[in-house]
C-alpha positions in Angstrom: 147.5 89.3 99.6 148.7 90.7 102.8 148.1 88.7 106.1 146.9 91.0 108.5 147.9 89.9 112.1 148.1 90.7 115.6 150.5 89.4 118.5 149.2 88.7 121.8 151.8 87.7 124.6 152.1 89.0 128.2 156.2 89.4 127.8 156.8 92.4 125.9 160.5 91.7 124.7 159.1 88.3 123.7 156.1 90.1 121.7 157.9 92.8 120.2 160.6 90.0 118.8 157.7 88.5 117.1 156.6 91.8 115.7 159.7 92.5 114.7 160.1 89.5 112.9 157.3 89.3 111.1 157.9 92.7 109.8 160.6 92.0 107.7 158.0 90.3 105.2 156.4 91.6 102.4 153.2 89.7 102.9 152.2 90.1 106.8 151.8 93.3 108.6 151.0 93.2 112.5 148.2 95.6 112.8 148.1 95.7 116.9 149.8 94.0 120.0 148.1 93.2 123.1 149.8 92.1 126.3 146.9 89.8 127.5 143.8 87.8 126.3 141.2 90.9 127.0 143.3 93.2 124.9 143.6 90.3 122.2 140.1 89.9 122.1 139.5 93.8 121.9 142.4 94.4 119.3 140.3 91.3 117.0 137.3 93.2 117.4 138.8 96.7 116.0 141.0 95.4 113.6 138.8 92.2 112.2 142.8 90.6 111.1 143.2 87.6 109.0 145.2 85.8 111.8 145.5 86.2 115.9 149.0 84.7 117.3 147.8 84.3 120.9 150.3 83.0 123.5 148.5 80.7 125.9 149.5 81.5 129.6 148.3 85.5 129.8 147.0 87.4 132.7 143.1 88.0 132.4 142.4 85.8 129.5 144.5 82.8 128.6 144.8 82.2 124.8 142.6 78.8 124.6 139.6 81.8 126.3 140.7 84.4 123.8 140.8 82.0 120.9 137.2 81.1 121.6 135.8 84.6 121.6 137.8 85.8 118.5 136.4 82.9 116.6 133.1 82.9 117.7 133.0 86.9 117.0 134.8 86.9 114.1 132.9 83.7 112.4 136.0 82.0 111.8 137.3 84.8 109.2 140.1 85.7 111.7 142.5 82.6 112.0 144.3 81.5 115.6 147.8 80.4 115.5 148.7 79.4 119.4 152.2 80.2 120.8 153.8 78.5 123.8 156.9 77.8 125.5 154.7 75.0 127.0 154.6 72.2 124.7 152.0 69.9 127.6 149.3 67.8 126.2 146.2 69.4 127.0 147.0 72.8 125.6 147.6 71.5 122.4 144.6 69.5 122.6 142.6 72.3 124.1 143.9 75.1 121.5 142.3 72.6 118.5 139.6 71.8 120.2 138.8 75.6 120.6 139.5 75.9 117.1 142.7 77.0 116.5 144.3 76.3 113.3 147.8 75.7 114.5 150.3 75.0 117.6 153.6 76.1 117.4 156.0 76.1 120.3 158.1 79.3 120.9 161.3 77.7 120.0 160.7 77.1 116.4 162.5 78.7 114.0 161.8 81.6 112.1 161.3 79.8 109.1 158.9 77.7 111.2 157.0 80.5 112.2 156.6 82.0 108.9 155.3 79.0 107.8 152.7 78.4 110.3 151.6 82.0 110.1 151.4 81.5 106.3 149.5 78.0 106.6 147.0 79.0 109.3 146.2 82.6 107.6 144.8 80.7 104.4 142.8 78.4 106.8 144.9 75.3 106.8 145.7 73.7 109.7 149.2 73.3 110.5 149.1 69.5 111.9 152.2 68.0 110.2 154.5 68.2 112.7 155.0 64.7 114.2 155.4 66.1 117.6 152.1 67.8 117.1 150.5 64.5 116.4 151.9 62.6 118.9 150.6 65.3 121.8 147.2 65.2 120.3 147.2 61.4 120.0 148.2 60.6 123.5 146.4 63.0 125.2 143.1 62.0 123.2 143.2 58.8 124.4 143.1 60.1 128.1 140.4 62.6 128.1 136.7 62.8 127.8 136.0 64.1 124.5 134.9 67.9 123.9 133.3 67.0 120.7 129.8 65.4 120.7 130.1 61.6 120.3 129.8 60.0 117.2 130.7 57.1 115.3 131.6 56.3 111.2 127.8 55.5 110.9 126.9 57.0 107.6 130.8 57.8 105.9 131.2 55.9 103.0 134.5 53.8 103.1 136.2 56.4 101.2 135.2 58.8 103.3 136.6 57.0 106.1 140.0 56.6 104.3 140.3 60.2 103.5 140.0 60.6 107.4 142.7 58.8 107.9 144.8 60.3 105.6 144.1 63.7 106.9 145.0 62.8 110.5 148.2 61.5 109.1 149.3 65.0 107.7 148.5 64.7 104.3 147.8 67.4 101.8 144.9 67.6 99.5 147.5 66.6 96.7 148.9 63.8 98.3 145.6 62.1 99.5 145.0 62.4 95.6 148.4 60.5 95.0 147.8 58.0 97.7 144.1 57.2 96.4 145.0 58.0 92.7 142.2 60.3 92.0 141.9 63.7 91.3 142.3 66.8 93.7 138.5 67.9 92.8 137.6 64.5 93.9 139.6 64.4 97.2 138.0 67.8 98.0 134.5 66.5 97.1 134.8 63.7 99.5 136.6 66.3 102.4 133.3 68.1 102.0 131.2 65.6 102.3 133.0 64.1 105.6 132.8 67.5 107.0 129.1 68.0 106.3 128.3 64.6 107.7 130.6 64.6 111.0 129.9 68.0 111.6 133.5 69.2 110.8 134.8 72.6 111.5 138.3 72.1 109.8 141.0 69.5 109.5 142.2 70.1 113.1 138.8 69.1 114.1 139.0 65.5 111.9 142.2 65.1 113.3 141.2 65.0 116.6 137.8 62.6 115.8 140.2 60.4 114.1 142.3 60.1 117.3 139.3 59.4 119.3 137.6 57.1 117.5 141.0 55.0 117.0 141.4 55.2 113.8 145.0 56.3 113.9 147.5 54.9 116.6 149.7 57.3 118.6 152.9 57.5 116.6 151.8 56.8 113.4 153.5 58.5 110.6 152.7 59.9 106.9 153.8 56.9 105.2 152.4 54.5 107.4 150.1 51.8 105.7 
């Protein structure tokens, strides 16, 4: 399956660089470019891409606002990957809260960019990098939640355990191995967890886990 993408960045050199890099891959094609958030929203509506790569700081409409509109208009069928030179806490948090599937700094390597595009395009959240998790954790403690106030009431002990493991960046297969259960059982727990807590994706699950204090700042994949 070929991933159809749009690239939005107000710096022409940067935008062209990303487009040319993605063009080297047989499974990725760039169907449109945009130099600001308004053009990005328009391009997404016209081309209905699988993925929108959005810079955050753009004129007329920033990447966070564009992400919200693109996700709402597409019903979530267009995934969003945020690209920026700014690794400030609020950008990471706001991007994920808006529904973006991932957050990547522009100094990422070419393999990291390609990996992010493929991960986010297939509907997963790019949350494994420890730097992203630390930024989410630290800022989530300092600001009011953008999600409705919730508790763990209604979750089973196993569902709460799965939530913690998701927040630590484990994949479904890794969760299955850690809990000694099948992949199918993990998916069942995740589906029930998401339904009960009204979560859209793994990104929101991570934010919720930090806000509820289930995972501490700096907690890693192999912590107990």
